N, C-alpha and C positions, 0 to 999 in steps of 0.2 A: 504494500500500500504506500503511495506517495505521501510526502510530509504534510501537504495542505489538507487533503481529505482526512488524514488521521488527526490533525490538529482540530479541525472542525468537529469531528466526532467526539474527541475528548472534551471540547468546550461545551458541546450540546449536553453531554452526560453530566458535566459539572454544573451547568445551569439548572438542569432538572433536579439535581440533588439539593442545591441551595436555592429553592424556589423563592424564598422571601427576599434574599439578596438580589436575585435576578429580577424579581418584580420591581424592586426599588430602582435598580439601574434602568430598567425599561421605562419606568415612569419619568425619571429624570431626563432621559434622552428623548422620549416620545412626546412629553408635554409641550415643548416649544413647537415641535412639528405639528401636533394636533391643532394648537391655537392658530398658527400661521396658515395652515391648510384650510381651517374653517373660515378664517377671515377672507382668504382669497376666493373660496367657493361662494361665500355669502356675498361679497362685493360683485363678483361676476354674475351671479344669479339675479341680483337686484338691478343690474343694468339691462335695460330693454333696448336691444340693438335695432337698427333700421329695418332688417328683415322681420324681426320678431313683432314689431309694433304696427305692421301694415294693416292687419285685419282689424285691430281695435280702432284704428284711425279712419280707415276708408271702407270697412266692410267689404262688399263686393263691387264697390264703385271704382271708376277709373280716375276720378278727381274729386277734390273737395274745394268748393268755391265759397269764399267769404267776402261780403261786401264791406269795403272800407267806407268811412264817413264821407259825405260829399265834400269835395274840395281837397281831398287828401292827395299828397304827392307820394306815390308808391312805386318802388322799384325793387324787384327780386332778381337775385343772381345766384349761381351755385355757391358763391363764397359768402353769402349773407343777404340780408334784406335791409333796405333803408326806407324810411317813411317819415312823413310829417303830417300830423292830423290837421284837418280843416277846422275852421272856427264855427262850423255849423250854419253859416250864412251864405254859403256858396250856392249859386243858382243851378249847378249841375244836379240833375235828378237821379235817383237810384235806378239801376237797371232792372227791368222786368224779366221774368223767366224766359220769354220768347227771345229777347235780345241776348241774354246769356247763352241760350241754346244755339243761337245763330253764330255767336263768337266761337263756340266750341265745336261747331261743325254740324252739318245736316244729320238728322237721326239721333241727336242727343236727347236723352231722357233725364229729367231733373227731379230730385226728391227734396223738398224744402226742409230746412231745419232752422231752429233758433236756439241759441244758448244764452244763459243768464243765471239768475238766482230766483228762488221761490221763497217768499217770506212765510214762515210758519211761526206765528207769534212774533217774538223778538229775535228769533234765530233765522239764519239764512241757509238754504240748502241749494246746491247747484241744480239747475233745471235744464232739461233738453226737450225741446218740442220737435218731435219727429214720429213718423209712423214706423214702428219696429216690425210691422207685418210685411213691409216692402222687402223684396229680395235683396235690394241694394244694401240694406242694413245688416245683413247676415254676418255674424261674428263680432259685431261691435260690442254687444252685450250678450251674456249667456243667461238664459232663463234657468233659475235654480228652483223656483217654486211658483205655483199658480199658472197663469197664462199671460200672453201678450195683451197689451191694452187696446181697446177700441175707443169709440166715441165716449167722452165723459169719463175715461178711465186712465190710470197711470200705473206704472210699476216703479219700484224703489230699490235701491241698493241696501244690503244688510246694515251698513254703517249709518244709514239715515234713521234707523230705529222704527221704521214703518213696517207694518205687516199687512197681509191681505185682509181686506175687510175694513181697514181704517179709511176715514173720509177726510179729505182736505177741503177746506172752505176758503178759497182765495177771495180777496176783497173785490167786490164788484163783478164776480163771475160765478158760474154754476159750480156746485160741489163736484169734486173729483174722487172717485173710489179707487183705492189701491187694490189691484187684482193679481199682483205677482211680485216676486223678488228676483232681481237680476244682478249679476256680478260682472264687474269689469275685469277683463282678462289680466290686466297688469296693475290695477290700482285697488287693492283690497280695502283701503280706508276711504274710498270715494263716497261722499254723501250726495246722492243725486236722485231726483225723480224724473221720469221720462214718460211722455204720452203725447198723443196727437193733438190734444185740446188744451194742454197746459200753456199758460201765458207767462214766460219768463220775464223778469224785470232786469233790464240792463244795469250792470254795476256802474255807479257814477264815478268814473275815472277816465283818464285819457286812453283812447283806443290804441291798441298795439296788435300786430299780427298774432294769430292763433288765440285772440281774445274773444270776449263775448260779442254777440251780434247775430246777424241772419245770413243764411247762405243756402247752398244746395250741395247734395251729393249728385255726381254726374256720371251717367253711363254714356260714354262717348264712342263714336265709331272707330277711333284710333287713339292710342295712348297720348296723353298730354305731356309734351316734353318742354325743355327750356326754350326751344325755338318758338313756342306758342305764347310764352309769358309776356313779352313786351306789349302785345296788343291787348292782352287781358289786364295788365297793370294800368294801361292807359284808360281803361274803362272802370278804374277803381275796384278791381277784383283781385283779391289775394288768393292764389291758387296753389294747392299742393296735390301731388299725385304719386302713385307708386313708382312710375317711371322716373320722375324727378328725384324721388328719395333715393332710389337705387342707382342713380347716375354716378358714374365713376368720379365726376367732378364734384359731386356733392358730398360723398363719403369722406370723413375726416381721416387723414392718414396720420398715424403716430409719428411725431417728430423725434429728433434725437434727444436722448435723456440729458437734462440740464445738469450742471455741476452739483446743485443741491440734491437732485434725485440720485445721482451716482454716489454722492457722499452718504446719503441716507441709507441706500442699499448696502454699502460697505460697512457702515456702522452696525446695521442690523445683523449682518452676517458675522462680524467679529464678536458682537455681544452674545449672539446665540451660541456660537461655538465656544467662546470663553466660559460662559455660564454653564453650559452643559459639561464641559471638560472639568471645571472646578467642582461641580456637584457630583458627577459620576466618578471622578477620579478616586476619591477616598473609598467608594464602594468597591471599585476594581482592586484597590490596594488591600482591602479587607479580604477579598477573595484570594489574592495572591498569598497573603500571610496564612490563610487556612489551607492553601494548596502547596505550601513550600515543600513538604515532605514528598508529595506526589511528583512535583517537578524535579526534586533531587533524585528520586528513584529513576526517573526517565534519564537524567543526566548520568547516573551511575551505570545505566545500561547502554550508554553510548550516545545519548542525545547530545547534540551540540548546543552552544549558546544560541545559535540561530533558530534551532528547533524550539527552545524554550520561549524565545521571543515570539515565534510564530503561534505557539499555543495560547499565550496571553493575548496577543493581538486578535486571535480567532475568537476569544471571548467578546471583544469589542465588536467584531464583525457579526457574530451570531446574535448577541443581545441587541446591538444597534440595528441590525437588519430586521429582527423581529419587532422591535419597538417602532421603527419607521413604517413598516407595513401596517401594523395595527393602528398606529396613530394617523396614518394617511387615510385609511378607511373610515376611522371614526371622525376625522376632521371633515372629510367630504360629506359624510352623513349629517354631522352637526351643522355644517353650513347650509346644506339643502333643507333640512328641517327647520332651521332658525330663520331662513329668509322670509317666509310668510309672517312670522311673529314680528320680526324687526320691521317689515314693511308696514304692518298695521300700527306698530308703536310709533314709528317715525313718520307715518303718512308718506311713505316712499312707494316706489314701483317694484314690481317683481316680474321676471320673465321665466322661461323654462329653466330647469336646473342646468347650470352651465359650469363645468369644471375647467379652469385654466391649466390644462395638463402640463405645459412646459414649466410654469411656475411651481406647480405642485410637485412635479418630479424633481425640480431643482431643490425644493425644500426637503424632500425625502433624502436626496443625495447628501444634503447638508447634515441631516440627522445621522446618516450612516457614517459620514466623515467624523462627526463629533464623537460617536461611539468609539471608533478606532483610535482617534486622537486621545480620548480619555484613558484608553488602555495602554498608551505608548510608554508613559513613565513606569508603570508597573512591569511592562514587558522588558524594559531595560534593566530594572532591578532584578527581575527573575533571571536574566542572563548572567548577572554578576554575582549571584548568591554563591556562597561557599557550600559545596555539596556535602563535604565531610561534617561541617558544623551543623548543618540542618539534620542530617541523618543521626548525628550524635545528640540532637536536641539541645545544643548549646545556643545561648542567645547570640544573635548577630550583633557585631560591633557597629556602633553608630558611625557612619562615615560621612555625615552631612557636613558640607562646607559652610563657611561663614556668610555666604550670599554675596551680593554685589550692591551694598548700600549706596555707593556713589552713583552708580548707573540708575538705580531706582530714584534717588533724589533728583537727578538731572531730568528724568522723565516726568516726575511729579511737577517740578518747576516749569518745565516746558508745557505741560498740560494746563497749569494755572495761567501761564501767559496766553496760551491759545484760548482758554475760557474767557479771559478778559477781552480779547479781541472778538471772539465769537458772540458774546452777549450783545454787541452792538449791531449784529446782523439781523435782518428781518426774519430769517428762517431759523427755527430752533434746532434744526438738524446739525448745524455747525457746533452748537453747544454740546450736543451728544457726541460728536466726533472728538471734541476736546476732552470730554469725560472719559472716553475710551483710553486716551493717552494717560490720564490720571490713574485710572484703574490698573493699567499695565505697569505703570511706575510703582504703585503701591504693591502690586503682586511681586515685583522684583525686590522691593524693599521689605517684604514681609519676613523673610528669614532673619534679617537683622533685627527687626522689631520683636520677633519671638525671643531671640537671644537677649535683647536688651531688657524686655519686660521680665524675663526669667530671673533677673538679678534680685527681684523683690521676693523670690521664693524663700529666702532665708528668714524672713519675718513672718511667714505663714505657719499655721498649725501643721502637724505632721501629714495628715492626708492630703491637704492642698499642696504642701511642699513636694511630696512625692509626685503628685499629678503634674505640677508645673515643670519640675525638673525632667520628668519623662518626656513631656511635650517639647522641651528645649533640646533634649538629646536626639529626638526623632523629628527634626525640623522639616524634613521633606514631607512627612505625613501631616504634620501640623500646618504647614504653610498652605497646602491645598485646601484644607478645611477652613482655615481662617480666611483665605482669599475668597472662597465660595460665599461664606457668610457676608464678607465685606461687599462683594459685588451685588448680592441680592439686596442687602440693606441700603447700599448707596443708590441703586436704581429706584427702590421704593420711596426713599426719602426725597430724592430729586423729583419724582413724579408727584408725590404728595405736596411738596412746596409749590411746584408749578401749577398744579390743579387748584390748590387753595388760593394762590395769588390770582389766578384767572377768575375764580369764583368771587373773590373780594373785589376785583376790578369790575366784574359784572354788577356787583351790588352797588358800587360807586357810580357805575354808568346808568343805573336805573333812574329814570326821571319821569315826571308826570306834570301836567299843567294843573292838576287838582290834588288836594291833600288826601291822604289815606282815609277811607271811610266815607267819601263823598259820593252821593248818587247823582247821576246826570240823566236827564230826559231831554232828548233832542228831537225836534220835529223838522221834517224836510220841507219841500215845497208844498204848501197847502194854503187854503183860504183862511181868513181870519175867523170865520165861523167854525171851521173844523178845528182850528187851534183852540178856540174857546171851549169846545166840547172836550178836547183832549186835556186841557188844563183843569177843567172841572172834574173830570174823571180821576186825574192824578190827585187832586185834593181830596176826593172822596176815598180813594184807596190808601191814602197816607194821612189819616186823621191825626191832628195834633202835631204834625211835622212841618216846621216853617219852611216855606219854599221861596228861594231867591230867583229872580228872573234874569235870563240872559237874552240877548237880542241878536238878530240876524241883519247883516248889512245887505242892502239892495240898491241897484242903480235906478235911474228913472224909468228904464224899460222893464223893471221887475226882475232882473237877473241877479241871482245870489252871488255874493263875493265873500271870500275868506281872506282875512287879514293875517298874513304870516310874516315871520322873521326867522332868521337862521342864527344859531349861537353854538359855540363849542361847549360841550358838557363832557367832562372827563376825557378830553382829547378827541371826541367824536362830534362831527357837525350834526346838529340836531335842529330840525325844523319844527317850530311851534306855531300854533294858531292863537292869536290874541282873542280873548273874550270881550264882550261888550256888556256892561252892566252898571249897577249902582252900588251904593254903600253896603247894602245887605249882602250882595255877592262878594264884595271886598272883605267883609267880616268873616265869611266862610273860608275864603282863600287864605286868610291870615290866621284864622283860628282865634282871633281876639279883636278888640277895638284898637285901631291905630289912628289917633287923631291927625297926625302929620300926613299919612297916606290918604286918609279920608278927605282932608282939606285939599290936597293936590288933585284928587279925583273930582272934587266939586268945582275946582277952578279950571277944569278942562284939560288936565294932564293925564297921561297914561301912567299907571302904576305897574312897574316891571319888577319881576322876581329873579331875573337873570342880570346881574350887574354887568357882565361882559357885553350885553346887547345894547347898553346905553352909552353913547359917545357924545360928548359935549352937550349933555342934557337933551339928546334927541334919540328917538327910536325909529330905525328905518324899517318900514313895512312894505310888503308887496301884496297888493290887492289882486287876487286871482279868481277867475271864474271859468267854468267849463264852456260857457257860450259867449263871453264878453272879452274885450281886450284887457290885458293886465295894466295895472297902474302902480306907481311907486309913491309912497307917502313918507314924509319925515315929520313926526309928531313930537311935541314936547313930552318929556317923561321924567319920572323920579324913581329911584330904586327903593324897594321896601323888602322887609323880611317875611317870607312865606310861613305857612304853618308847619311844613315838613322840610327836613334838610335836603331831600331829593326832589323838591318841588321847584318848578320854574314857571314860565308863562308870563302873561301880561294881561291887564284889565284896562279897557278903554271906556271912558264915559260916552254916553250916547251923543252928547253935544259935539265931541271931537269927531266922531264918525259923520255926523250930519254936516259939520263944517267942511269936511272933505268931499261933499257932494253926494253922500249916500243917505238913504232913508233907513230907518231901523224898525224892525217889527219883532215883538216877543215871540220866540220860537224855542226857548230853552228854559228848563227848570233845574235848580240845584238844591240839594239838601244834604245835611250831615246825617245820613241814615244808611244802615247796613241791612239790606234785604236778607231774610232767612234763606237757608239752603233750598227750601221747597217753595220759595216765593213764585207766584204766578203774575207778578206785576207787569212784566213785559208782554205776556200773552193777553192779559186783560186790557192793557192800553192799546194793543194791536187790534182789538175788536172795534175801537173807534176809528182808527186809520192805520193802514199798513206802513205809512211813512213816519214811523216813530222808531227811535233807537234808545234803549235803556242800557246804561253802563254804570258799573260800580267800581270805584278805584280801590283795589285790594292791596296796593303797595307791593313792595318787593318780598317775594317768598323765598327765603334762603333754604332751599331743600338740600339735604346732604347729598354729596356726590357719591353715587353708588360705585364708581370706579375705585374710590379710595378703599372701600371695604374689600373689593377684589384684590387690590394690591396688598392690603394688610394680610389677608388670608394666604395669598400666594407667597409673600415674603416670609411669613412665619413658618409655613409648611416646608418651603424649600430650604430655608436656613436651618431649621431644626432637623430636617432630614439629613442635610450634609453634616451637621454637627454629630448626630447620632451615628452616622456611618464612620466618622473619624473616631468617635468614642469607642465603637466596637472594635476598630483596629487597635486602639490604644489598650483596651482591655485584653486583647489577645497578646499583644507585645508584653504587657506587664504581668502576665500570668505567673512567671517565676517570683517576681517581687511580691505579688499578692499572696502567693503560696507561703513565702517566707514570713510575711506579716501574720498570716493565719496560724503558722506553726508556733510563733512566739507569743500567741495569745491575743492577737488583735480581734476585737469583736466584729461581727458581720457589718455593723453600722460603719465602722472605719473603712472597710473595703468598699462599701457603697459610696462613702464620701470621696474616696480616691477616684472612682469612675466619674462621680458627679463633678469633682474638681476639674477633670479633663474637659468635660462638656462646658462647664462654666467658663473656663479659661479660653477655650477655642471660640465659643460663640460670643463671649464678652469682648475679646480683642477684635474679632471680626466686625461686631456691631459698632464698636467705637470708631474703627477705621471707616466703616461704611457711613456712619453719621457725619464724619468730617467731609468725606468726598461727596456724599449726597447733598449736604448743605451748600457746598460751593456750587455744585451743578444746579441745584434747585434755585438758588438766588440768581444765578446767571440766566436760567430759563425764564424767570419772571419778566425779564425785560422784553424779549421778543414776543412773549405771550400776552403782555398787558399794555404795551405802548401802541399808540395810534398815530405816530408821526414825530417829526423832529420837535424837540422841546417838551414832549409829553413825558412826565416822570413815570418810572416803573412802579408797579404795585407789588410789594413783597409781603406775603402773609405766610406764617408757619402754622400748620395744623398740629398744635402741640399734643393733643391726645393721640393722634395718629402716629406722630414721630416717636412718642414715648412707647407706644405699643409695638412699633416696628423694631425699635432698638432693644427694648427690654423683653419683648415676647419670646424670641428664640432662646436667649440664655435661660429664662425662667422655665420654658417648656422643656428644653433639652436637659437642664439640671434635674427637673422633677422626674423626667423619664429615666434618667440615670440612677436616681435614688431608689427607684422601685425595681431595678434590675436584679436578677438572680446572682448571688455572690458565692454560692457553693462552687468549689473548684475540685477537679479531679487531682489525684496525687501526682505530683510532678517529680520525675527522677532528676536528681541533681548530680552532676559529675564531680568527682573529686579532683 
């Protein structure tokens, strides 16, 4: 039998005999492979490619035509679309079906559709007016329950919460009965109602392609290509078709990987291999110590040093290969099963299960290489062991060198310098690249640190002194375990500080024009009589709640205008809409009576809660309307203190708006009132008119970051696992010393303290080193993760409970596990 098959056979039998150790190694090698494979599969499955989304967009049609607003300047090309919306006053009329059919060619058949929203009380649901019974719509939606709708009927998606038998009562129209449930092929979280008689309301915003509006699905005599688009654009028609989507000029080709992407890929590869080697290395070393006699017997029978190295490397090949195969299969399954859940949770899209095999196979190869690399050092040690000493059961002499402290210090200093430079970059990947340099430097420096900290052993009690001195004697074994704990802790601490800093930055970035707890009732375009009924109903539904009035600005033609200004808040440009009201509304916005602000409001000045927006006593406003020309206004203003620290905005007196040429009409109500969770206020007010919006300012909700819990559990498990593997190796090496201690009367508790001392020393030193490295990296990460331009200071926040748990968790867990280990030893033969 040749050497390699024999080595693989020996490794397979050894792995089966030590199933616990083998499972631990497979988990440490396979876990990164599983996670990365699952993320790749999840991401690829959630991307709906051009071929995959054709049926959902076009059904069986040859084109989808959408009418742009009159007066629009529309131009489509394979490289993008440019457009400018008209002002709604252009004389060009909308195209009729016959004109559109003539433009698309003789024999064209059109199926009309309209997209928009449907108001159900205070909430809005996407709405599509189309006849799903037409063959051209086949495949756009899948019927899951009930039947397709006819006249006076609709179907709804599961996320809408509607069930067959429910009745929708649109304002000013006949009731609609829900007769079925349909599912979108790629959007499981879509909330939509569909029917031939539903009347969607257009969203009040500027038009853009693929937006709301009316159009047709077209069955054309020939495919619609880019050659047909100029004439259709000239007719204010935005057109898409399967032929255009699949045109080679339209498909996006992946460009060359940028420097940041290359660096990120390299950092990920280095960290995965380094972490796997450091974690699995001690476990392989434990296996080597337990197989020393077996390998010595092979050497005594003629096995060469190369044969011994091959056997130990075969362990890495067998266990790494098994781990990558299992992890790859589980990762693909986890990604495929998790895609629908993530799509619903994040309101994303999902396509058919798609596995990026080149990337997945590369990750599997990376796991296999990691397993072989983790067994490399034990393989070299196996080839160098003294056969006679092992067969005679003599303890092996420690031959560990002093390490290379100077080289490690240089690498750490270089990493610190690189981190200082990388923190000023916009991409956090450069900080991680510098962190890898720091970790490698600390890895090189660890043998010296182990020897240096071992000097304190003379001041410790006997069990701890024995444990620390043994760790110092076997620095190669201790270094791997300490470095593994260091790498895990540093990564977790850095991620924790970065995530907490980003969360704190989001908290600071939270802003609102209303204080927390304020209820706002806004009326859209409506008559004074309708508003009077709405106001009376609001007062009836909110008895005893003081209501402050807000006003709407209109020009002489009755067109609504919003008065807005832009200000920087936490480094981000924020656009706010100024309110129009009196002293009662000012009192609510400030949460108190402010005589100075009230006097300024009464004198015709704006009261502003954003100090940066006021320059030279003026507030620059832009009056914008969806149907009228914009205007610029500079109004006198004073700065006041709002009720909440995160509150901004401005309040204008009615007189100031009227001086600018506007008329004002009451269309808003405000109150300091928190509706209960089961409140039906919005639904009740919508019975008066559908043009009402009810909003309650809830303030910033600082929800705990679930990723921190994942990092905490992962860090504690991996660090404790690596520590226990090293502790098991130490216990095997210290068997003669422990036997001697037991022979001279040491109680079992003392033996347990020796093992626990090893675990505490290894995990404690690694955790402290990881805390230092992770803090530097985390603080550096906070800058690119929380700054929003030049001059914006970074937000630095440390999640102290998380950091304490990450640093203290592995030592406590590993020490506790070591304290309950079995301390009975077999009789050890000692040579004279």
